[in-house]
DSSP file (Angstrom, degrees, kcal/mol; ACC not computed):
  #  RESIDUE AA STRUCTURE BP1 BP2  ACC     N-H-->O    O-->H-N    N-H-->O    O-->H-N    TCO  KAPPA ALPHA  PHI   PSI    X-CA   Y-CA   Z-CA
    1    1 A M              0   0    0      0, 0.0     2,-0.4     0, 0.0     0, 0.0   0.000 360.0 360.0 360.0 131.8   43.7    7.0   16.0
    2    2 A N        -     0   0    0      2,-0.0     2,-0.6     1,-0.0     0, 0.0  -0.710 360.0-156.3 -87.1 131.6   42.5    6.1   12.6
    3    3 A T        -     0   0    0     -2,-0.4     2,-0.4     2,-0.0    -1,-0.0  -0.942  10.3-144.7-106.7 119.8   44.7    7.1    9.6
    4    4 A L        -     0   0    0     -2,-0.6     2,-0.4     2,-0.0    -2,-0.0  -0.677  19.0-166.3 -83.2 135.4   42.8    7.5    6.3
    5    5 A R        -     0   0    0     -2,-0.4     2,-0.9     2,-0.1    -2,-0.0  -0.930  23.8-132.8-124.9 149.3   44.8    6.4    3.3
    6    6 A N        +     0   0    0     -2,-0.4     2,-0.4     2,-0.0    -2,-0.0  -0.859  48.7 148.7 -98.4  99.8   44.2    7.0   -0.4
    7    7 A K        +     0   0    0     -2,-0.9     2,-0.4    74,-0.1    74,-0.2  -0.999  20.8 179.2-140.6 134.7   44.8    3.5   -1.9
    8    8 A V  E     -A   80   0A   0     72,-2.6    72,-2.3    -2,-0.4     2,-0.4  -0.994   7.4-167.5-134.9 141.9   43.4    1.7   -4.9
    9    9 A Q  E     +A   79   0A   0     -2,-0.4     2,-0.4    70,-0.2    70,-0.2  -0.999  13.3 179.5-128.9 131.2   44.0   -1.8   -6.3
   10   10 A L  E     -A   78   0A   0     68,-2.4    68,-2.6    -2,-0.4     2,-0.4  -0.977  17.8-164.6-132.2 143.3   42.8   -2.8   -9.8
   11   11 A I  E     +A   77   0A   0     -2,-0.4    26,-0.3    66,-0.2     2,-0.3  -0.997  43.4 106.0-122.5 125.0   43.0   -5.9  -11.9
   12   12 A G  E     -A   76   0A   0     64,-2.4    64,-2.8    -2,-0.4     2,-0.4  -0.907  60.6 -75.9-169.6-163.1   42.2   -5.4  -15.5
   13   13 A R  E     -AB  75  35A   0     22,-2.1    22,-3.1    -2,-0.3     2,-0.3  -0.914  41.6-106.8-121.8 145.5   43.3   -5.1  -19.1
   14   14 A L  E     - B   0  34A   0     60,-1.8    59,-2.4    57,-0.4    20,-0.3  -0.526  21.2-159.6 -70.0 132.4   45.0   -2.3  -21.0
   15   15 A G  S    S+     0   0    0     18,-2.8     2,-0.3    -2,-0.3    19,-0.2   0.556  73.3  11.3 -87.2 -10.1   42.6   -0.6  -23.4
   16   16 A Q  S    S-     0   0    0     17,-0.6    57,-0.1    55,-0.1    -1,-0.1  -0.968  93.4 -77.9-156.2 166.4   45.3    0.9  -25.5
   17   17 A E        -     0   0    0     -2,-0.3    54,-0.1    55,-0.1    16,-0.1  -0.508  64.1 -97.1 -66.3 141.2   49.0    0.8  -26.1
   18   18 A P        -     0   0    0      0, 0.0     2,-0.6     0, 0.0    14,-0.2  -0.330  31.7-135.9 -61.2 140.4   50.8    2.8  -23.3
   19   19 A E  E     -C   31   0A   0     12,-3.4    12,-2.4    -3,-0.1     2,-0.6  -0.893  15.3-155.0 -97.7 122.7   51.7    6.4  -24.2
   20   20 A I  E     -C   30   0A   0     -2,-0.6     2,-0.5    10,-0.2    10,-0.2  -0.886   7.4-164.9-101.6 121.8   55.2    7.2  -23.1
   21   21 A V  E     -C   29   0A   0      8,-3.0     8,-2.0    -2,-0.6     2,-0.5  -0.925   1.3-161.4-110.3 125.3   55.8   10.9  -22.5
   22   22 A T  E     -C   28   0A   0     -2,-0.5     6,-0.2     6,-0.2     2,-0.1  -0.922   9.7-149.8-109.6 127.3   59.4   12.2  -22.2
   23   23 A F    >   -     0   0    0      4,-3.2     3,-2.1    -2,-0.5     0, 0.0  -0.442  31.2-101.5 -91.6 167.9   59.9   15.6  -20.6
   24   24 A S  T 3  S+     0   0    0      1,-0.3    -1,-0.1    -2,-0.1    -2,-0.0   0.762 121.6  57.2 -62.1 -26.5   62.7   18.0  -21.3
   25   25 A D  T 3  S-     0   0    0      2,-0.1    -1,-0.3     1,-0.0     3,-0.1   0.431 121.0-106.7 -85.2   3.6   64.6   16.9  -18.2
   26   26 A G  S <  S+     0   0    0     -3,-2.1    -2,-0.1     1,-0.3     2,-0.0   0.224  77.5 132.7  94.3 -15.1   64.6   13.3  -19.4
   27   27 A N        -     0   0    0     -5,-0.1    -4,-3.2     1,-0.0    -1,-0.3  -0.369  39.4-157.3 -67.7 150.8   62.0   12.0  -16.9
   28   28 A K  E     -C   22   0A   0     -6,-0.2    32,-0.6    32,-0.1     2,-0.3  -0.904  13.6-165.5-128.1 154.8   59.2    9.9  -18.4
   29   29 A I  E     -CD  21  59A   0     -8,-2.0    -8,-3.0    -2,-0.3     2,-0.4  -0.974  13.4-142.7-132.3 153.6   55.7    8.9  -17.5
   30   30 A A  E     -CD  20  58A   0     28,-2.5    28,-2.7    -2,-0.3     2,-0.4  -0.938  19.0-174.8-110.8 137.2   53.5    6.2  -19.0
   31   31 A K  E     +CD  19  57A   0    -12,-2.4   -12,-3.4    -2,-0.4     2,-0.3  -0.995  14.6 143.1-133.3 140.4   49.8    6.7  -19.5
   32   32 A F  E     - D   0  56A   0     24,-1.7    24,-2.9    -2,-0.4     2,-0.3  -0.973  44.3-106.1-161.6 166.5   47.1    4.3  -20.6
   33   33 A S  E     - D   0  55A   0     -2,-0.3   -18,-2.8    22,-0.2   -17,-0.6  -0.780  30.2-159.3 -98.0 147.3   43.5    3.4  -20.0
   34   34 A M  E     -BD  14  54A   0     20,-2.3    20,-2.2    -2,-0.3     2,-0.4  -0.992   4.9-146.5-130.6 132.1   42.6    0.2  -18.1
   35   35 A A  E     -BD  13  53A   0    -22,-3.1   -22,-2.1    -2,-0.4     2,-0.3  -0.841  13.6-175.1-102.8 133.9   39.3   -1.7  -18.2
   36   36 A T  E     - D   0  52A   0     16,-2.5    16,-3.2    -2,-0.4     2,-0.3  -0.947  14.5-141.8-121.3 149.5   37.9   -3.5  -15.2
   37   37 A D  E     + D   0  51A   0     -2,-0.3     2,-0.3   -26,-0.3    14,-0.2  -0.811  17.8 177.8-113.0 150.1   34.8   -5.7  -15.3
   38   38 A D  E     - D   0  50A   0     12,-2.4    12,-3.0    -2,-0.3     2,-0.3  -0.981   5.1-168.9-143.6 152.4   32.0   -6.1  -12.8
   39   39 A S  E     + D   0  49A   0     -2,-0.3     2,-0.3    10,-0.2    10,-0.2  -0.994  10.7 161.5-144.3 153.3   28.8   -8.2  -12.8
   40   40 A Y  E     - D   0  48A   0      8,-2.1     8,-3.5    -2,-0.3     2,-0.5  -0.951  38.4-104.2-155.6 168.3   25.7   -8.4  -10.6
   41   41 A K  E     - D   0  47A   0     -2,-0.3     6,-0.2     6,-0.2    -2,-0.0  -0.890  33.3-139.5-102.9 131.7   22.1   -9.7  -10.9
   42   42 A D    >   -     0   0    0      4,-2.6     3,-2.4    -2,-0.5    -1,-0.0  -0.119  40.5 -81.7 -78.2-176.0   19.4   -7.2  -11.4
   43   43 A K  T 3  S+     0   0    0      1,-0.3    -1,-0.1     2,-0.1    -2,-0.0   0.712 132.2  53.1 -63.0 -19.0   16.0   -7.3   -9.6
   44   44 A N  T 3  S-     0   0    0      2,-0.1    -1,-0.3     0, 0.0     3,-0.1   0.404 119.9-108.7 -91.7   0.8   14.7   -9.8  -12.2
   45   45 A G  S <  S+     0   0    0     -3,-2.4     2,-0.4     1,-0.3    -2,-0.1   0.570  71.6 143.8  82.1   9.6   17.8  -12.2  -11.6
   46   46 A T        -     0   0    0      1,-0.1    -4,-2.6    -5,-0.0    -1,-0.3  -0.690  55.2-118.0 -84.7 132.0   19.3  -11.3  -14.9
   47   47 A K  E     -D   41   0A   0     -2,-0.4     2,-0.5    -6,-0.2    -6,-0.2  -0.528  29.5-163.0 -70.7 129.9   23.1  -11.1  -14.9
   48   48 A V  E     -D   40   0A   0     -8,-3.5    -8,-2.1    -2,-0.3     2,-0.4  -0.971   1.0-161.9-117.3 126.8   24.4   -7.6  -15.8
   49   49 A E  E     -D   39   0A   0     -2,-0.5     2,-0.4   -10,-0.2   -10,-0.2  -0.897   9.7-176.8-111.3 140.9   28.0   -7.1  -16.8
   50   50 A R  E     -D   38   0A   0    -12,-3.0   -12,-2.4    -2,-0.4     2,-0.4  -0.994  16.3-147.9-138.5 142.6   29.7   -3.7  -16.8
   51   51 A T  E     -D   37   0A   0     -2,-0.4     2,-0.4   -14,-0.2   -14,-0.2  -0.924  11.8-160.9-109.6 134.5   33.0   -2.4  -17.8
   52   52 A Y  E     -D   36   0A   0    -16,-3.2   -16,-2.5    -2,-0.4     2,-0.4  -0.917   8.5-145.4-113.4 140.5   34.7    0.5  -16.0
   53   53 A W  E     -D   35   0A   0     -2,-0.4     2,-0.4   -18,-0.2   -18,-0.2  -0.890  14.2-170.1-109.2 136.8   37.5    2.6  -17.5
   54   54 A H  E     -D   34   0A   0    -20,-2.2   -20,-2.3    -2,-0.4     2,-0.5  -0.973  21.2-131.9-127.7 138.0   40.3    4.0  -15.5
   55   55 A N  E     -De  33  99A   0     43,-0.6    45,-3.0    -2,-0.4     2,-0.4  -0.794  29.8-162.3 -87.0 124.7   43.0    6.5  -16.5
   56   56 A V  E     -De  32 100A   0    -24,-2.9   -24,-1.7    -2,-0.5     2,-0.4  -0.908  11.5-173.0-116.6 136.6   46.4    5.2  -15.3
   57   57 A V  E     -De  31 101A   0     43,-2.7    45,-2.5    -2,-0.4     2,-0.4  -0.995   3.1-169.6-128.4 133.9   49.6    7.1  -14.8
   58   58 A I  E     +De  30 102A   0    -28,-2.7   -28,-2.5    -2,-0.4     2,-0.3  -0.983   7.0 179.1-126.7 132.5   53.0    5.6  -14.0
   59   59 A K  E >   +D   29   0A   0     43,-0.6     3,-0.8    -2,-0.4   -30,-0.1  -0.761  43.5  17.4-122.6 168.9   56.2    7.5  -13.0
   60   60 A G  T >  S-     0   0    0    -32,-0.6     3,-1.5    -2,-0.3     4,-0.4  -0.325 117.4 -14.1  75.9-150.6   59.7    6.5  -12.1
   61   61 A G  T >> S+     0   0    0      1,-0.3     4,-0.8     2,-0.2     3,-0.8   0.711 124.0  69.3 -67.1 -23.3   61.4    3.2  -12.7
   62   62 A L  H <> S+     0   0    0     -3,-0.8     4,-2.3     1,-0.2    -1,-0.3   0.706  83.0  74.4 -69.5 -15.9   58.2    1.4  -13.6
   63   63 A V  H <> S+     0   0    0     -3,-1.5     4,-3.1     1,-0.2    -1,-0.2   0.914  93.3  53.1 -61.1 -40.4   57.9    3.4  -16.8
   64   64 A Q  H <> S+     0   0    0     -3,-0.8     4,-2.0    -4,-0.4    -1,-0.2   0.897 108.1  50.7 -63.4 -39.2   60.7    1.3  -18.3
   65   65 A V  H  X S+     0   0    0     -4,-0.8     4,-2.4     2,-0.2     5,-0.5   0.937 113.3  44.8 -62.2 -45.7   58.8   -1.9  -17.4
   66   66 A V  H  X S+     0   0    0     -4,-2.3     4,-1.6     1,-0.2    -2,-0.2   0.935 112.5  52.1 -61.3 -47.3   55.7   -0.5  -19.1
   67   67 A E  H  < S+     0   0    0     -4,-3.1    -1,-0.2     1,-0.2    -2,-0.2   0.852 121.0  31.4 -58.0 -38.2   57.7    0.7  -22.1
   68   68 A N  H  < S+     0   0    0     -4,-2.0    -1,-0.2    -5,-0.2    -2,-0.2   0.732 133.5  18.8 -96.2 -23.4   59.4   -2.7  -22.7
   69   69 A Y  H  < S+     0   0    0     -4,-2.4     2,-0.5    -5,-0.2    -3,-0.2   0.559  96.6  84.7-130.2 -10.7   56.8   -5.3  -21.5
   70   70 A V     <  +     0   0    0     -4,-1.6     2,-0.3    -5,-0.5    -1,-0.1  -0.859  49.3 170.3-109.7 132.1   53.2   -4.0  -21.3
   71   71 A N    >   -     0   0    0     -2,-0.5     3,-2.0   -54,-0.1   -57,-0.4  -0.881  41.8 -69.7-136.4 164.3   50.9   -3.9  -24.3
   72   72 A K  T 3  S+     0   0    0     -2,-0.3    40,-0.3     1,-0.2   -57,-0.2  -0.231 117.8  19.8 -50.8 135.9   47.3   -3.3  -25.2
   73   73 A G  T 3  S+     0   0    0    -59,-2.4    -1,-0.2     1,-0.3     2,-0.1   0.263  90.2 135.5  88.1 -12.5   45.0   -6.1  -24.1
   74   74 A Q    <   -     0   0    0     -3,-2.0   -60,-1.8    37,-0.1     2,-0.5  -0.445  55.9-124.1 -73.1 141.0   47.4   -7.4  -21.4
   75   75 A E  E     +A   13   0A   0     35,-0.6    33,-2.2   -62,-0.2    34,-1.6  -0.745  41.6 163.7 -87.0 129.2   46.0   -8.3  -18.0
   76   76 A I  E     -AF  12 107A   0    -64,-2.8   -64,-2.4    -2,-0.5     2,-0.4  -0.929  32.3-137.6-138.6 161.6   47.8   -6.4  -15.1
   77   77 A A  E     -AF  11 106A   0     29,-2.9    29,-2.8    -2,-0.3     2,-0.3  -0.979  24.9-174.4-118.2 136.9   47.3   -5.5  -11.5
   78   78 A V  E     -AF  10 105A   0    -68,-2.6   -68,-2.4    -2,-0.4     2,-0.4  -0.959  11.8-166.5-129.9 151.3   48.1   -2.1  -10.2
   79   79 A E  E     +AF   9 104A   0     25,-2.2    24,-2.9    -2,-0.3    25,-1.9  -0.999  36.3 103.2-133.5 139.3   48.2   -0.4   -6.9
   80   80 A G  E     -AF   8 102A   0    -72,-2.3   -72,-2.6    -2,-0.4     2,-0.3  -0.856  60.5 -69.0-176.4-148.8   48.4    3.3   -6.2
   81   81 A K  E     - F   0 101A   0     20,-1.9    20,-3.0    -2,-0.3     2,-0.4  -0.942  38.4-108.5-133.6 154.9   46.4    6.3   -5.3
   82   82 A L  E     - F   0 100A   0     -2,-0.3     2,-0.3    18,-0.2    18,-0.2  -0.651  35.2-174.7 -82.0 136.6   43.6    8.3   -6.8
   83   83 A T  E     - F   0  99A   0     16,-2.7    16,-2.8    -2,-0.4     2,-0.4  -0.958   8.6-154.6-127.5 150.2   44.5   11.8   -8.0
   84   84 A N  E     + F   0  98A   0     -2,-0.3     2,-0.3    14,-0.2    14,-0.2  -0.960  15.1 170.1-123.7 142.5   42.2   14.5   -9.4
   85   85 A K  E     - F   0  97A   0     12,-2.2    12,-3.1    -2,-0.4     2,-0.3  -0.973  14.4-151.3-144.4 162.2   43.1   17.3  -11.7
   86   86 A S  E     + F   0  96A   0     -2,-0.3     2,-0.3    10,-0.2    10,-0.2  -0.917  11.5 178.1-131.9 157.7   41.1   19.9  -13.6
   87   87 A Y  E     - F   0  95A   0      8,-2.1     8,-3.2    -2,-0.3     2,-0.5  -0.968  26.7-120.5-150.7 163.6   41.6   21.9  -16.8
   88   88 A T  E     - F   0  94A   0     -2,-0.3     6,-0.2     6,-0.2    -2,-0.0  -0.938  26.7-134.9-110.8 128.8   39.7   24.4  -18.9
   89   89 A T    >   -     0   0    0      4,-2.9     3,-2.1    -2,-0.5     6,-0.0  -0.211  32.7-100.1 -72.7 170.2   38.9   23.6  -22.5
   90   90 A K  T 3  S+     0   0    0      1,-0.3    -1,-0.1     2,-0.1    -2,-0.0   0.716 125.9  58.8 -64.9 -19.1   39.4   26.2  -25.3
   91   91 A D  T 3  S-     0   0    0      2,-0.1    -1,-0.3     0, 0.0    -2,-0.0   0.361 123.2-106.3 -88.9   4.8   35.6   26.8  -25.0
   92   92 A G  S <  S+     0   0    0     -3,-2.1     2,-0.3     1,-0.3    -2,-0.1   0.569  71.9 143.9  84.9   9.5   36.0   27.8  -21.4
   93   93 A E        -     0   0    0      1,-0.0    -4,-2.9    -5,-0.0     2,-0.5  -0.660  48.7-129.7 -83.6 135.6   34.5   24.6  -19.9
   94   94 A K  E     - F   0  88A   0     -2,-0.3     2,-0.3    -6,-0.2    -6,-0.2  -0.738  28.6-171.2 -84.0 128.8   35.9   23.3  -16.7
   95   95 A R  E     - F   0  87A   0     -8,-3.2    -8,-2.1    -2,-0.5     2,-0.4  -0.911   9.1-152.6-121.0 147.4   36.8   19.5  -17.0
   96   96 A Y  E     - F   0  86A   0     -2,-0.3     2,-0.4   -10,-0.2   -10,-0.2  -0.948   7.0-167.2-122.7 143.3   37.8   17.1  -14.2
   97   97 A V  E     - F   0  85A   0    -12,-3.1   -12,-2.2    -2,-0.4     2,-0.5  -0.994   7.1-157.3-131.0 131.7   40.0   14.0  -14.6
   98   98 A T  E     - F   0  84A   0     -2,-0.4   -43,-0.6   -14,-0.2     2,-0.3  -0.926  20.5-179.8-105.9 133.0   40.5   11.2  -12.0
   99   99 A E  E     -eF  55  83A   0    -16,-2.8   -16,-2.7    -2,-0.5     2,-0.7  -0.918  30.2-126.5-129.6 156.0   43.7    9.1  -12.5
  100  100 A V  E     -eF  56  82A   0    -45,-3.0   -43,-2.7    -2,-0.3     2,-0.8  -0.924  21.0-154.1-100.8 115.4   45.3    6.2  -10.7
  101  101 A L  E     -eF  57  81A   0    -20,-3.0   -20,-1.9    -2,-0.7     2,-0.2  -0.833  22.5-143.9 -92.8 106.8   48.9    7.2   -9.9
  102  102 A V  E     +eF  58  80A   0    -45,-2.5   -43,-0.6    -2,-0.8   -22,-0.3  -0.464  37.0 164.9 -83.5 136.6   50.6    3.8   -9.7
  103  103 A N  E    S+     0   0A   0    -24,-2.9     2,-0.3     1,-0.3   -23,-0.2   0.481  74.2  37.5-120.3 -10.6   53.4    2.7   -7.4
  104  104 A E  E     - F   0  79A   0    -25,-1.9   -25,-2.2     2,-0.0     2,-0.4  -0.999  62.8-177.2-138.6 141.1   53.2   -1.1   -7.9
  105  105 A L  E     - F   0  78A   0     -2,-0.3     2,-0.4   -27,-0.2   -27,-0.2  -1.000   4.4-173.2-139.0 137.6   52.5   -3.1  -11.1
  106  106 A L  E     - F   0  77A   0    -29,-2.8   -29,-2.9    -2,-0.4     2,-0.5  -0.993  19.6-140.0-133.2 126.1   52.2   -6.8  -11.6
  107  107 A M  E     + F   0  76A   0     -2,-0.4   -31,-0.2   -31,-0.2     3,-0.1  -0.746  24.7 175.2 -84.6 123.2   51.9   -8.4  -15.1
  108  108 A L        +     0   0    0    -33,-2.2     2,-0.3    -2,-0.5   -32,-0.2   0.778  54.4   6.1-101.6 -32.0   49.3  -11.2  -14.8
  109  109 A G  S    S-     0   0    0    -34,-1.6    -1,-0.1     1,-0.0     2,-0.1  -0.853  75.0 -90.9-144.8 176.8   48.8  -12.6  -18.2
  110  110 A S        -     0   0    0     -2,-0.3   -35,-0.6     1,-0.2    -2,-0.1  -0.345  58.9 -75.8 -84.2 172.7   50.0  -12.5  -21.8
  111  111 A N              0   0    0    -37,-0.2    -1,-0.2     1,-0.1   -37,-0.1  -0.356 360.0 360.0 -64.4 147.7   48.6  -10.3  -24.5
  112  112 A S              0   0    0    -40,-0.3   -39,-0.1    -3,-0.1    -1,-0.1   0.413 360.0 360.0-119.2 360.0   45.2  -11.3  -25.8
């Protein structure tokens, strides 16, 4: 029997300083954007480079690591799962957000 799993692994750089959100019960989350790069050759053989942006959310004990050691521009690897949520704007428009909910983080390089 095949078991489908929701798993994503990304290597990239932080696009902003992590935002640490503290809730009334004392729990915290860290949120930031992460850029990953990809390249390919188009039909003319010209190299095309593209940057993808990902919304990252970290909960639990890893928040302290992010809070103390992770900064904008730093290269990291994350592993987690994709989550989706929706909200309605004040103008009544429905918006959808995809986030990576991280359960493992590895710092790969220094800040650049």
